[in-house]
C-alpha positions, -999 to +999 in steps of 0.1 A: +651+383-611+641+346-607+624+327-635+588+316-631+586+278-627+556+255-630+552+224-608+525+199-598+517+184-564+493+185-535+492+216-513+491+210-475+495+233-445+529+230-428+531+216-393+561+222-371+593+220-392+630+223-388+629+253-412+613+286-405+598+297-438+567+291-458+530+287-448+523+256-469+541+227-485+538+212-520+540+174-518+545+148-544+519+119-548+541+097-526+542+123-498+577+139-504+579+176-496+589+193-528+587+230-519+577+252-491+552+278-503+541+313-495+520+338-514+508+374-512+483+369-540+469+334-537+449+321-508+468+288-504+443+276-477+416+275-504+436+248-522+448+227-492+444+190-499+440+196-537+462+183-565+473+214-583+495+229-610+511+260-597+533+289-609+558+306-588+592+321-584+620+307-563+628+328-533+664+341-536+671+334-499+658+298-500+659+289-537+674+254-530+665+250-494+685+258-463+712+245-440+686+226-418+676+205-448+645+224-457+631+225-492+633+254-517+608+282-511+584+292-539+565+325-540+533+313-556+517+335-582+490+312-596+473+279-588+451+257-611+434+225-601+442+193-620 
């Protein structure tokens, strides 16, 4: 089982990408895509545009990204505003 990780960033919806996973992205302050995100328990749209601290587990199939250069995928379990 994957370990829970904690990371900070800004949640944004994903536009057309070269990778085919995640519904949202977590971006650094300078706009770098850190992780693709998905969640069955958190409404990520409710936090779009917000700076957040989130908890999640890396997806086993996309833990470090994919062959097309996509980011790692996090299954988000909690979100807290900064």
